C-alpha positions as CSV (number, residue, x, y, z in Angstrom):
1,M,0.0,0.0,0.0
2,I,1.2,3.5,-0.9
3,Q,-0.2,6.5,0.9
4,L,0.6,10.0,-0.5
5,A,0.1,12.5,2.3
6,P,1.1,16.2,2.5
7,F,2.2,16.0,6.1
8,G,4.9,14.4,8.3
9,T,8.1,15.5,6.7
10,A,9.5,18.7,5.2
11,G,10.2,17.5,1.7
12,N,11.6,14.1,2.7
13,E,10.0,10.6,2.6
14,H,7.8,8.7,5.1
15,Y,8.5,5.0,5.4
16,A,6.0,2.8,7.3
17,Y,6.7,-0.8,8.4
18,A,4.1,-3.2,9.8
19,M,5.6,-6.1,11.7
20,S,4.6,-8.8,14.2
21,R,4.2,-7.8,17.8
22,D,7.6,-9.4,18.7
23,E,9.4,-7.8,15.9
24,F,7.9,-4.4,16.8
25,E,8.9,-4.7,20.5
26,R,12.5,-5.7,19.5
27,A,12.8,-2.8,17.0
28,F,11.3,-0.3,19.5
29,E,13.8,-1.5,22.1
30,R,16.7,-0.9,19.6
31,V,15.4,2.6,18.9
32,K,15.4,3.4,22.7
33,S,18.7,1.7,23.3
34,A,20.3,3.7,20.6
35,G,19.0,7.0,22.0
36,I,17.0,7.8,18.8
37,P,14.3,10.4,19.5
38,Y,10.9,9.0,18.9
39,G,7.3,9.9,19.3
40,D,3.8,8.5,19.4
41,A,2.6,10.5,16.3
42,Y,4.2,11.8,13.2
43,D,4.4,15.3,14.6
44,K,5.6,14.3,18.1
45,V,9.0,12.9,17.2
46,G,11.4,13.9,20.0
47,T,8.9,13.7,22.8
48,N,9.9,10.1,23.5
49,A,6.3,9.3,24.2
50,G,4.8,6.1,22.9
51,P,3.9,3.9,21.4
52,G,0.8,5.7,20.2
53,N,-2.3,4.1,18.8
54,E,-2.6,5.3,15.2
55,P,-5.0,4.2,12.4
56,G,-3.4,2.1,9.6
57,A,-4.3,-0.1,6.6
58,R,-5.6,-2.8,8.9
59,G,-7.1,-0.6,11.6
60,P,-5.5,1.0,14.7
61,G,-2.4,-0.4,16.3
62,P,0.7,0.5,18.4
63,T,2.9,2.9,16.4
64,V,6.2,4.7,16.9
65,Y,7.7,7.4,14.7
66,F,11.4,8.5,14.4
67,F,13.7,10.0,11.9
68,D,16.5,8.1,10.1
69,P,20.0,9.8,9.5
70,S,18.7,11.3,6.2
71,H,15.7,12.8,8.1
72,H,13.1,10.5,6.5
73,L,10.2,9.8,8.8
74,V,10.1,6.1,9.8
75,E,7.0,4.6,11.2
76,I,7.0,1.2,12.8
77,R,3.7,-0.4,13.8
78,T,2.0,-3.7,14.7
79,Y,-1.6,-4.9,14.8
80,D,-3.0,-6.8,17.6
């Protein structure tokens, strides 16, 4: 699924990854362990709040947002 949305980044890309609950928890732990600022919504990166509960292609689910080194917005999520 591709979503074109005029929000979330200032001219860069937004990458979203859906994964199993276990993969999500491991990825989120790696983000926190690396000291990468994150947030519970696309416009809350840096608050280190989350995970949030955002709507997605298969309904709402736990979601975390952060920026990669090129300042692309990365979204990781899982569905329960």
